VEXDREN-2710 file (C-alpha; in Angstrom, 1 decimal):
% VEXDREN-2710
k/r/px/py/pz
1/MET/-15.3/43.6/38.2
2/LYS/-18.9/44.6/38.1
3/ARG/-20.6/43.8/34.9
4/ARG/-22.4/46.6/33.1
5/SER/-24.9/46.1/30.3
6/PHE/-23.9/47.4/26.9
7/THR/-27.4/48.8/26.4
8/LEU/-27.0/50.9/29.6
9/ARG/-23.6/52.2/28.5
10/LEU/-24.9/53.2/25.1
11/PHE/-27.9/54.9/26.7
12/LEU/-25.7/57.0/29.0
13/ARG/-23.6/58.0/26.0
14/LEU/-26.7/59.0/24.0
15/LEU/-28.3/60.8/26.8
16/PRO/-27.2/64.3/25.7
17/VAL/-28.5/63.6/22.2
18/LEU/-31.8/62.5/23.6
19/ALA/-32.0/65.6/25.8
20/LEU/-31.4/67.8/22.8
21/ALA/-34.0/65.9/20.8
22/ALA/-36.5/66.3/23.7
23/ALA/-35.9/70.0/23.9
24/PHE/-36.1/70.5/20.2
25/PRO/-39.9/71.5/20.1
26/TRP/-39.3/74.2/22.8
27/TYR/-36.3/75.6/21.0
28/LEU/-38.3/75.6/17.7
29/ALA/-41.2/77.5/19.3
30/PHE/-38.8/80.0/20.9
31/TRP/-36.9/80.7/17.8
32/LEU/-40.0/81.0/15.6
33/ASP/-40.9/84.0/17.6
34/HIS/-37.6/85.7/16.6
35/GLY/-37.9/85.2/12.8
36/TRP/-37.3/82.5/10.2
37/ALA/-33.6/83.3/9.6
38/VAL/-32.7/82.9/13.2
39/THR/-34.8/79.8/13.4
40/ALA/-33.1/78.1/10.4
41/ILE/-29.7/78.9/11.8
42/SER/-30.6/77.5/15.2
43/ILE/-32.0/74.3/13.7
44/VAL/-28.8/73.7/11.7
45/VAL/-26.7/74.3/14.8
46/LEU/-28.9/72.0/16.9
47/LEU/-28.9/69.2/14.4
48/SER/-25.1/69.4/13.9
49/LEU/-24.7/69.3/17.7
50/MET/-26.9/66.2/17.8
51/TRP/-25.0/64.5/14.9
52/TRP/-21.6/65.3/16.7
53/SER/-22.9/63.9/20.0
54/LEU/-24.3/60.8/18.2
55/ARG/-21.0/60.1/16.5
56/ARG/-19.0/60.7/19.6
57/ALA/-21.3/58.3/21.6
58/THR/-21.0/55.5/19.0
59/ALA/-17.3/56.1/18.1
60/PRO/-16.0/53.2/20.3
61/VAL/-18.5/50.7/18.9
62/ARG/-17.6/51.7/15.3
63/SER/-13.9/51.4/16.1
64/LEU/-14.5/48.0/17.6
65/LEU/-16.4/46.9/14.5
66/ARG/-13.6/48.1/12.2
67/ALA/-11.0/46.2/14.4
68/LEU/-13.1/43.0/14.3
69/SER/-13.4/43.3/10.5
70/GLY/-9.6/43.8/10.1
71/THR/-8.7/40.8/12.3
72/THR/-11.2/38.6/10.4
73/SER/-9.5/39.6/7.2
74/SER/-6.2/38.7/8.8
75/TYR/-7.5/35.3/9.8
76/ARG/-8.6/34.7/6.2
77/ASP/-5.1/35.5/5.0
78/GLY/-3.5/33.2/7.5
79/GLU/-2.3/35.8/9.9
80/TYR/-3.2/35.2/13.6
81/ASN/-0.9/37.7/15.4
82/PHE/-3.5/40.4/15.9
83/SER/-5.9/40.9/18.8
84/VAL/-8.8/43.2/19.7
85/TYR/-9.2/45.0/23.0
86/TRP/-12.5/46.2/24.6
87/PRO/-12.4/47.8/28.1
88/GLY/-16.0/47.1/29.0
89/ASN/-17.3/44.1/30.8
90/ASP/-20.5/43.8/28.7
91/GLU/-22.0/42.0/25.7
92/LEU/-19.4/43.6/23.4
93/GLY/-16.7/42.4/25.8
94/ASP/-18.0/38.9/25.4
95/LEU/-17.9/39.2/21.6
96/VAL/-14.3/40.4/21.7
97/GLN/-13.3/37.6/24.1
98/ALA/-15.0/35.0/21.8
99/HIS/-13.1/36.5/18.8
100/ARG/-9.9/36.4/20.8
101/ASP/-10.4/32.7/21.7
102/LEU/-11.1/32.0/18.0
103/GLY/-7.8/33.6/17.1
104/ASP/-6.0/31.5/19.7
105/VAL/-7.5/28.3/18.4
106/LEU/-6.7/29.1/14.8
107/ARG/-3.2/30.1/15.8
108/GLU/-2.6/26.8/17.6
109/GLN/-4.1/24.8/14.7
110/ARG/-1.9/26.7/12.2
111/GLN/1.2/26.0/14.4
112/GLY/0.3/22.3/14.6
113/LEU/-0.3/22.2/10.8
114/VAL/3.1/23.8/10.2
115/GLN/4.8/21.3/12.5
116/ARG/3.1/18.4/10.8
117/GLU/4.0/19.7/7.3
118/LEU/7.6/20.1/8.5
119/LEU/7.6/16.6/9.9
120/LEU/6.1/15.2/6.7
121/ASP/8.5/17.1/4.5
122/THR/11.4/15.8/6.6
123/MET/10.2/12.2/6.3
124/VAL/9.6/12.5/2.6
125/GLN/13.0/14.2/1.9
126/ASN/15.0/11.7/3.9
127/THR/13.2/8.5/2.9
128/PRO/15.4/6.1/0.9
129/VAL/12.6/5.7/-1.7
130/SER/13.0/8.1/-4.6
131/MET/9.8/10.1/-5.1
132/LEU/9.0/12.0/-8.2
133/LEU/5.7/14.0/-8.7
134/LEU/4.8/14.9/-12.3
135/ALA/2.1/17.1/-13.7
136/ASN/0.9/18.3/-17.1
137/GLY/1.4/22.1/-17.6
138/GLY/-0.8/24.4/-19.6
139/ASP/1.3/23.7/-22.6
140/GLY/0.6/20.0/-22.3
141/VAL/4.2/19.2/-21.4
142/GLN/4.7/16.9/-18.4
143/ARG/7.0/18.5/-15.8
144/VAL/8.5/17.6/-12.4
145/VAL/6.7/19.5/-9.6
146/PHE/8.4/17.7/-6.7
147/SER/11.4/15.5/-6.1
148/ASN/12.9/14.3/-2.8
149/LEU/16.7/14.0/-2.0
150/ALA/16.8/10.4/-3.1
151/ALA/15.3/11.1/-6.5
152/ARG/17.7/14.0/-7.1
153/LYS/20.6/11.8/-6.2
154/LEU/19.5/8.9/-8.3
155/LEU/18.3/10.9/-11.4
156/HIS/20.1/14.2/-11.4
157/HIS/23.4/14.0/-9.4
158/GLY/21.9/15.7/-6.4
159/TRP/20.5/18.8/-8.3
160/LYS/16.9/20.0/-8.1
161/LEU/14.5/18.6/-10.6
162/GLU/11.5/20.8/-10.0
163/GLY/10.3/22.6/-13.2
164/GLN/12.2/20.4/-15.6
165/ARG/10.5/18.7/-18.6
166/MET/10.1/15.0/-17.9
167/GLN/11.3/14.2/-21.4
168/ASP/14.6/15.9/-20.7
169/VAL/14.9/14.0/-17.4
170/LEU/14.3/10.7/-19.1
171/GLU/17.2/11.3/-21.5
172/THR/19.6/11.4/-18.6
173/MET/18.3/8.2/-16.9
174/PRO/19.7/4.7/-17.3
175/VAL/18.1/3.0/-20.2
176/GLU/16.5/0.3/-18.0
177/LEU/14.8/2.9/-15.8
178/ARG/13.7/4.9/-18.8
179/ASP/12.1/1.9/-20.4
180/ALA/10.4/0.9/-17.1
181/ILE/8.9/4.4/-16.8
182/GLN/7.7/4.6/-20.4
183/ARG/6.0/1.2/-20.2
184/GLY/3.9/2.5/-17.3
185/GLY/2.6/0.5/-14.3
186/ASP/4.6/-1.2/-11.7
187/SER/7.8/-3.1/-12.7
188/LEU/11.0/-4.7/-11.4
189/PHE/14.2/-3.9/-13.3
190/ALA/18.0/-4.1/-12.9
191/VAL/20.6/-1.5/-13.6
192/ARG/24.2/-2.5/-14.2
193/GLU/26.8/-0.1/-13.1
194/GLU/29.1/1.3/-15.7
195/GLU/32.2/-0.9/-16.3
196/GLY/30.9/-3.2/-13.6
197/ASP/30.5/-6.9/-13.4
198/GLU/27.3/-8.8/-12.5
199/ASP/27.9/-8.2/-8.8
200/ASP/27.5/-4.4/-9.4
201/GLU/24.0/-4.9/-10.7
202/GLN/21.4/-2.9/-8.8
203/VAL/17.7/-4.1/-8.6
204/TYR/14.9/-1.5/-8.4
205/HIS/11.2/-1.6/-8.0
206/LEU/9.1/1.1/-9.8
207/SER/5.6/1.9/-8.6
208/ARG/3.4/4.4/-10.4
209/ARG/0.2/6.0/-9.1
210/ASN/-2.2/8.5/-10.8
211/PHE/-4.4/11.0/-9.1
212/HIS/-6.0/14.4/-9.5
213/LEU/-4.8/17.4/-7.5
214/ASN/-6.5/20.8/-7.9
215/GLY/-8.3/19.5/-10.9
216/ARG/-5.1/18.5/-12.7
217/PRO/-3.8/14.9/-13.3
218/HIS/-0.6/14.0/-11.5
219/ASP/1.7/11.0/-11.7
220/LEU/3.6/9.8/-8.6
221/LEU/6.7/7.7/-9.3
222/LEU/8.3/5.7/-6.4
223/ILE/11.6/4.0/-7.1
224/ARG/12.9/1.7/-4.4
225/LEU/16.3/0.0/-4.3
226/LEU/15.9/-3.7/-3.5
227/THR/19.4/-5.0/-4.0
228/ALA/20.3/-5.2/-0.3
229/GLU/16.9/-6.7/0.6
230/LEU/17.1/-9.3/-2.2
231/ARG/20.6/-10.2/-1.2
232/ARG/19.5/-10.6/2.4
233/GLN/16.6/-12.8/1.3
234/GLU/19.0/-14.8/-0.9
235/VAL/21.3/-15.5/2.0
236/GLN/18.3/-16.5/4.1
237/THR/17.1/-18.8/1.3
238/TRP/20.5/-20.4/0.9
239/LYS/20.7/-21.0/4.7
240/LYS/17.3/-22.7/4.6
241/VAL/18.3/-24.8/1.6
242/ILE/21.5/-25.9/3.4
243/ARG/19.5/-26.8/6.5
244/VAL/17.0/-28.8/4.5
245/ILE/19.6/-30.6/2.5
246/SER/21.8/-31.3/5.6
247/HIS/18.7/-32.7/7.4
248/GLU/17.8/-34.9/4.5
249/LEU/21.3/-36.2/3.9
250/ASN/21.8/-37.0/7.6
251/ASN/18.4/-38.8/7.6
252/SER/19.6/-41.0/4.7
253/LEU/23.4/-41.3/5.2
254/ALA/23.3/-42.1/8.9
255/PRO/21.1/-45.2/8.5
256/ILE/23.1/-46.3/5.4
257/ALA/26.4/-46.0/7.4
258/SER/24.9/-47.9/10.3
259/LEU/23.5/-50.6/8.1
260/ALA/26.8/-50.9/6.2
261/HIS/28.6/-51.4/9.5
262/SER/26.0/-54.0/10.6
263/GLY/26.3/-55.8/7.3
264/GLY/30.1/-56.0/7.7
265/GLU/29.6/-57.5/11.2
266/LEU/27.2/-60.0/9.9
267/VAL/29.6/-61.1/7.1
268/ARG/32.5/-61.3/9.6
269/ARG/30.3/-63.6/11.9
270/GLY/29.1/-65.6/8.9
271/LYS/25.4/-64.7/9.4
272/THR/24.5/-63.9/5.8
273/GLU/20.8/-64.6/6.1
274/ARG/20.0/-61.0/7.2
275/LEU/22.2/-59.4/4.5
276/GLU/19.2/-59.3/2.0
277/GLU/17.2/-57.2/4.5
278/VAL/20.2/-54.9/5.2
279/PHE/20.9/-54.3/1.5
280/ALA/17.2/-53.7/0.8
281/THR/17.1/-51.0/3.4
282/ILE/20.3/-49.4/2.1
283/GLU/18.8/-49.4/-1.4
284/GLU/15.5/-47.9/-0.2
285/ARG/17.3/-45.0/1.6
286/ALA/19.7/-44.5/-1.3
287/ARG/16.8/-44.3/-3.8
288/HIS/15.0/-41.9/-1.4
289/LEU/18.1/-39.7/-1.4
290/GLU/18.4/-39.9/-5.1
291/GLY/14.8/-38.8/-5.5
292/PHE/15.3/-35.9/-3.1
293/ILE/18.3/-34.6/-5.1
294/ARG/16.5/-35.1/-8.4
295/GLY/13.6/-33.0/-7.0
296/TYR/16.0/-30.1/-6.2
297/ALA/17.6/-30.4/-9.6
298/ARG/14.2/-30.4/-11.4
299/PHE/13.2/-27.2/-9.4
300/ALA/16.5/-25.4/-10.2
301/LYS/16.6/-26.3/-13.9
302/LEU/12.9/-26.2/-14.9
303/PRO/13.0/-25.9/-18.7
304/GLN/10.7/-23.6/-20.7
305/PRO/7.4/-25.3/-21.4
306/GLN/7.0/-27.0/-24.8
307/LEU/3.4/-26.0/-25.6
308/GLN/1.1/-28.3/-27.6
309/ASN/-2.6/-28.5/-28.1
310/VAL/-4.2/-30.7/-25.4
311/GLN/-7.8/-31.9/-25.0
312/TRP/-8.6/-31.6/-21.4
313/LEU/-11.0/-34.5/-21.1
314/GLN/-8.4/-37.0/-22.5
315/PHE/-5.6/-35.4/-20.5
316/LEU/-7.4/-35.5/-17.1
317/THR/-8.8/-39.0/-17.8
318/SER/-5.2/-40.3/-18.2
319/LEU/-4.3/-38.7/-14.9
320/GLN/-7.1/-40.7/-13.2
321/HIS/-5.3/-43.8/-14.2
322/GLN/-2.3/-42.7/-12.1
323/ILE/-4.1/-41.3/-9.0
324/PRO/-7.8/-41.5/-8.2
325/PHE/-10.1/-38.4/-8.0
326/ARG/-13.7/-37.4/-8.9
327/MET/-14.3/-35.2/-11.9
328/GLU/-17.4/-33.5/-13.3
329/ALA/-18.3/-33.8/-17.0
330/ILE/-16.0/-31.9/-19.3
331/ALA/-16.8/-30.8/-22.9
332/ASP/-15.0/-32.8/-25.6
333/ASP/-14.0/-29.6/-27.5
334/LEU/-12.3/-27.9/-24.5
335/HIS/-8.6/-27.6/-25.1
336/SER/-5.5/-25.5/-24.4
337/ARG/-1.9/-25.2/-25.3
338/VAL/0.3/-26.6/-22.4
339/ASP/3.3/-28.7/-21.7
340/ILE/1.8/-32.1/-21.0
341/ALA/4.7/-33.4/-18.9
342/GLN/5.2/-30.3/-16.7
343/LEU/1.4/-29.7/-16.2
344/GLY/0.9/-33.3/-15.5
345/GLN/3.6/-33.2/-12.8
346/ALA/2.0/-30.1/-11.3
347/LEU/-1.5/-31.6/-11.1
348/LEU/-0.1/-34.9/-9.7
349/ASN/1.6/-32.9/-6.9
350/LEU/-1.7/-31.1/-6.1
351/LEU/-3.7/-34.4/-6.2
352/LYS/-1.1/-36.2/-4.0
353/ASN/-1.2/-33.4/-1.5
354/ALA/-5.1/-33.5/-1.5
355/HIS/-5.0/-37.3/-0.7
356/GLU/-2.5/-36.8/2.1
357/ALA/-4.7/-34.0/3.6
358/CYS/-7.8/-36.3/3.4
359/SER/-5.9/-39.1/5.1
360/GLU/-5.0/-36.8/8.0
361/ALA/-8.6/-35.6/8.5
362/GLU/-10.9/-36.8/11.2
363/PRO/-12.3/-39.1/10.1
364/PRO/-10.0/-40.0/7.2
365/ASN/-11.6/-39.9/3.7
366/ASP/-10.7/-40.0/0.1
367/ASP/-13.0/-37.1/-1.1
368/VAL/-10.6/-35.5/-3.7
369/GLU/-12.3/-33.7/-6.6
370/LEU/-11.0/-31.9/-9.7
371/ARG/-13.2/-29.3/-11.4
372/LEU/-12.6/-27.6/-14.7
373/THR/-14.3/-24.4/-15.6
374/ARG/-14.1/-22.3/-18.8
375/LEU/-13.8/-18.6/-18.3
376/PRO/-13.3/-15.7/-20.7
377/GLN/-9.6/-16.1/-21.9
378/TRP/-8.9/-18.5/-19.0
379/VAL/-9.3/-22.1/-17.9
380/ARG/-9.7/-22.6/-14.2
381/LEU/-8.7/-25.9/-12.6
382/GLU/-9.7/-26.5/-9.0
383/VAL/-8.3/-29.4/-6.8
384/LEU/-10.5/-29.8/-3.7
385/ASP/-10.1/-31.9/-0.7
386/ARG/-11.9/-32.5/2.7
387/GLY/-8.8/-32.3/4.9
388/LYS/-8.1/-29.9/7.8
389/GLY/-7.3/-26.9/5.5
390/MET/-4.5/-24.4/6.3
391/ASN/-4.1/-21.7/8.9
392/GLU/-3.4/-18.1/7.9
393/ALA/0.4/-18.4/8.3
394/VAL/0.6/-21.6/6.2
395/LEU/-1.6/-20.1/3.5
396/GLN/0.8/-17.1/3.1
397/ASN/3.9/-19.2/2.9
398/ALA/2.8/-22.5/1.3
399/LEU/3.9/-21.5/-2.2
400/MET/7.3/-20.4/-1.1
401/PRO/10.3/-22.7/-1.9
402/PHE/11.5/-24.9/0.9
403/TYR/8.5/-24.1/3.1
404/SER/6.9/-27.2/4.5
405/THR/4.9/-28.2/7.6
406/LYS/5.7/-31.9/7.1
407/ARG/8.3/-33.5/9.2
408/ASN/10.2/-34.9/6.2
409/GLY/8.9/-32.5/3.6
410/THR/11.2/-30.6/1.2
411/GLY/8.9/-27.7/0.5
412/LEU/9.4/-28.1/-3.2
413/GLY/6.0/-29.6/-4.3
414/LEU/3.8/-26.5/-4.3
415/ALA/6.8/-24.3/-5.2
416/LEU/7.5/-26.4/-8.3
417/THR/3.8/-26.4/-9.2
418/ARG/3.8/-22.6/-8.9
419/GLU/6.8/-22.3/-11.2
420/ILE/5.2/-24.5/-13.8
421/VAL/1.9/-22.6/-13.7
422/GLU/3.6/-19.2/-13.9
423/ALA/5.8/-20.4/-16.8
424/HIS/2.6/-21.1/-18.7
425/GLY/1.4/-17.5/-18.1
426/GLY/-1.0/-18.5/-15.4
427/ARG/-1.4/-18.1/-11.6
428/ILE/-2.2/-20.3/-8.6
429/SER/-4.1/-19.5/-5.4
430/LEU/-5.0/-21.4/-2.2
431/GLN/-8.0/-20.9/0.0
432/ASN/-9.9/-22.8/2.7
433/ARG/-13.3/-24.2/1.8
434/ARG/-16.2/-23.0/3.9
435/GLU/-17.3/-26.6/4.7
436/GLY/-13.8/-27.7/5.5
437/GLY/-10.8/-28.6/3.4
438/LEU/-8.7/-26.8/0.9
439/CYS/-9.2/-25.5/-2.7
440/VAL/-6.2/-25.0/-4.9
441/ALA/-7.2/-23.0/-8.0
442/VAL/-5.0/-22.9/-11.1
443/PHE/-5.7/-20.3/-13.8
444/LEU/-4.3/-21.0/-17.3
445/PRO/-4.7/-19.0/-20.5
446/VAL/-6.8/-20.6/-23.2
END
């Protein structure tokens, strides 16, 4: 189609008006010769004719502008089912086509947004995690503004919760969940089924997040059922315990049985000179097995710490008599309330591990150091070695019970240390040293 300029089209439409305007002086001179009344009437008629011609010439453009204005308003309101048509292949045609393309893009974006919203709503509604969104209304009362299917089933027998006062919802919740929500923050709690035994107890994790939406504070509560996951982890843990115990028992009982048989043969043949060696080996393996079982029992039945005031300088100096390590100067007045026996066992485990790591380094060394630092409300103990350190996988699992990279390790040393530290209200962390080796940091309350 041949392209025509909009300026040329407008000029052709305005040509009659221009012709009337050009002839106006001659009309005026002609009618002045016939009197003022006739002249005035003629001027009015001529100007009206020019006005009508001008409006007729610009009518399509004005109609197009009104259409563009209307579709723009529709776009603003989220409606994209309107389109504008212009018959000419000119500049206005380009403007209409650009406007039509904009509408197509907005329509596709709106459809994509609707599909994503539908997908997100489907995922949120069908997730097994109970989700509850709370907001403070104008009256200062906290109300539920959103709840998914899991939340409705858990908290309201499947009925909708939107619009209800949170205080009313709390009254219908199990007391354990109500207490966890009122405490605030994240927590782990158990809910026992009505008239059920201990096996009917359900374990939940509550997560709470705060944010602002449209200038108003909102609370998002996420309640996740952990019973099945915890039971699965419990089964896996028991399987690992059985494997470790079976391995250790076999390593001790098999040599004992073999040596007992050998001892019997020696007695039958009258060769009693080697019996002392046989019995010594049997005793060594039996004591090793006894220590192994004692370690499991100590881990499973760790008593509550009996706290007493301890001066750190005196306490750590006594540890140096049991296992060597370097130590920086410590103030005489630095003290804490700890269980001496339990914390001593924990530090001995860490120092023993540090010496083992140094002996496996290349070249072997005995560079084991203990540092004590006073922090606000805390005391930080650091056990440092110059061994090989740990890779990422070992760092993540080293504090887990029964996890060990040693061939004959039980995986209870660091786990027991962690239990002792946390029983004191502290925490423990592991990280590799930049120059090589490992740093085990223990934080204890003052």
